[in-house]
Structures are given as structure tokens and as C-alpha cells.
BAMI-927280 format. One record per residue (C-alpha): x, y, z. Coordinates in steps of 0.25 Angstrom, whole numbers, plus 5000, padded with zeros to 4 digits. Layout:
XYZ;...
This chain:
524953364907;524453254898;524453104895;524653074880;524052934877;524652924863;525052784857;526152754847;526452864837;525452964843;526253094845;526853064858;528253124854;527553254850;526853254863;528153234871;528853344863;527753434866;527953414881;529453434879;529153564872;528353614884;529353564893;528353464900;528553334906;528253194900;528053064906;528252944896;527652814900;528452704893;528252554894;529052524906;529452664911;529052804912;529952914906;529753064909;530253184902;530453304911;531253434913;531053464898;531753584893;531353624878;532353704870;532453754856;533253634853;532753524861;532253464874;532953434887;532253324894;532453234906;531953094903;531753004915;531252854915;530452794927;530052654930;529752554941;530052404942;529152384954;528452454965;527952594964;529052694962;529652734949;531152744948;531952834938;532452734927;533252834918;533452984916;534153074906;534153224902;534253244887;533953334876;533053304864;533253404852;532053454845;532753414832;532553264835;531053294835;530953374823;531953294814;531853154819;530453134825;529553064815;530652994807;530652844804;531052734813;530952634802;531152664787;529652674783;529752814778;531152874781;532252784781;533252884786;533052844801;532952724810;532852724825;533952644832;533752614847;534952654855;535652554864;535452644876;533952654873;533852494873;534552494887;533652604893;532452544887;532752404893;533052474906;531652544906;530952414902;531252354916;530252454922;529052374918;528252404931;528252554929;526752554926;526452434935;525652474947;525952534957;526552654950;526352804950;526552884938;526353014947;527552964955;528553014944;527753134940;526953094928;525753164933;526553294930;527053254916;526453234902;526353084899;526553004887;526752854884;527652764876;526652654874;525252694879;524552564878;525152494891;524852624899;523452644894;523152504898;523852524912;522652574921;523552624932;524352714922;523052764916;522452794930;523652864934;523752954922;522252984923;522553034937;523453144932;522953274927;523353244913;522653264900;522653124892;522853144878;522553044866;523153074853;522453044840;522553084825;521553104814;522153034802;521853094788;523153084781;523952954780;525253024782;524853034797;525052884798;526452874791;527252894805;526552754809;527152694796;528452744800;528352674814;528152534808;529152444812;529652304807;529752264821;528252254822;527452134819;527752074805;529152124805;529452054792;528952184786;530152274785;529352404782;527952444784;527852464769;528152314767;527152274777;526052364770;526352304757;526152164762;525252184774;524552314774;523652264785;524852254795;525252394792;523752444794;523752364807;525052434812;524552574808;523252544816;524052504828;524352654831;522952694831;522452574838;523452594850;523052744851;521552704851;521852594862;522452694871;521252784869;520352674872;521052634885;521052784889;519552784888;519352654895;520152714907;519352844907;520552934903;520053064898;520953104886;520953214875;521353194861;522653244854;522553264839;523953234835;523853304822;523653434829;525053434834;524553514846;524953424858;524853554867;523353564865;523153434872;524253424882;524153564887;525653594884;525953734878;526853694866;526753594855;527953514849;527753474834;528353354828;528453354813;527653254805;528553134802;528253134788;528853274787;530253204790;530153104779;531053134767;529953124757;530853174746;531653044746;530952944737;531052824746;530452904758;529352954749;529052814744;528952764759;528152884763;527152854751;527052714755;526752744770;525752844765;525052734757;525052644769;524452754778;523352794768;522952644766;522852624781;521952744783;521052704772;520952564777;520652594791;519952724790;520752784802;520552934803;520652964818;521452884829;520552914840;519852794847;518452844843;518852824828;519052674830;517652644826;518052704812;519352634809;519352514819;520752534823;
């Protein structure tokens, strides 16, 4: 079993799919609730999964908030994963939140005391599951959560990446949103042309978050191992038998389209300028002394 301490855009979906491939169990620590994926059946066409939400409003015991059995086809991961949320590179797809998701998420947000003491992650079987996080920072700051996870016989994993090619940063350009600060910029390209420092600050936020997580783990004496995301060998650090490989997102872009190619080249220019400006080469905490991130 393992605990994967990955921040935003740090390979969590690939880890989750690898667990699916091995028909394991996953506990997903969300902001206000805990989601478990169990009874997984991996077939040639997809995965059958039981998804259950747990939370508590008060007291000690968790209650089952929501439950469903569903199928995720492999084609979703192979074709859809890595495409754009916003038209930074590929304008063919934008995500829309479904009304039922809004209702469900509002319902789950009511369970704000899920991670407030007293609570027991073991009581819903998380000690027998692999564990991921939606947002890691609140959990790594919660000493009760960390202490419970330390008591499990899990391997703690911190992902990192050695960055030698600017293409590796383009997925982060894709994640830029005008809902962030300075929302009067409609695209990351407009923001870069007018305020490149803000784009650089945005890119650094990913690596600063991951290093903050690693720093907190050290402060709380959590022993961990590193996972090189570019090895695409999740099984080597998780103890699972089989890997699941997601395609690099830039393989999904229609670069034969002139408009898409123009955006790709612009994104590449931004990433290259960022790497030259910061000197970022390795996202692990020990390299902060080199780039200051």
C-alpha cells in the first residue's frame, strides 16, 4: 500500500489508473469528504468501479454520503485525457460542469468536520487502501491526518520531475484559467505579452506547492521515497505489478492545424523563457537553493 503526496498536476490520475489496472483499492482524501474506489474489475474495454463517499458533520463516526457503481471505458483515458480545459492550445474542447455534479458537490461540502478530531481513517478501511489527495496542502498541515497515515504500513511517495525540455511544462500552460487573479486577461498568451512575471509566478506555483508538501513531510518526520514521473513506472515505487500509461498530452494536439501550431509555438516560447529565467531543472526540495522556488 502507498500514500501518494502529489500536488496539483503531479501524475495522480496515472497513479489512480495504475491502481485500477491492478484491481486495487483507493482512498481519495477530498477537501470535505473521503472517496473510496473499491471492487474494481479491469477488463479489455474499461473498469467497473464502486465509488463511495464518506464524511462526518460531528462526533467520531463516518457516514456513507453517496454511492454508485459505474464503468469507465479505457477510451476516455486514451482519447480524452490531456486535452484542453481552456483554449490555450486545443480549442476543440472545453469542460462544462454538469448540474448533478454541482448538487453533489454542494452536498459533500456540508461535511466540513470530516478531518476534524476526533476521527479515524482506519474506521473506514483506509489502512487497507492506497491513498491519494485532491488538495494535499490542507492534509499535510493536519498533524492528526499525517500521524494516522504514518501509523499505517504504507510507502509514502513524493513525485518529482527533472525538467530539461520546455515541452514538459506546456500542460501547465493548458491549466491556466482566467478565473485566477488578474482575470481581465482572457488567455495566458495575452497575460504573457503584457505581464510575463505573472505567468512565471503562476508556473512556479506548481513547484512551490510540491516543495511545500515535501518540506512539511520532513518537518513531521515522514519517511518517503521519490517517484520520477518521467520514468512512467509507477509500479516500481508502489509495489503494484502492472503499469498504466497515459499518453503525453502534446501527442493529442492537432499540430497540423495552423492555429493550434501557432498556440503550441507560443506556449513553447513561454516555457523556454521561464526555464531560462528561473534555472529550474529539478522539482525536488533540495534544488530550491538553485532556483529559489
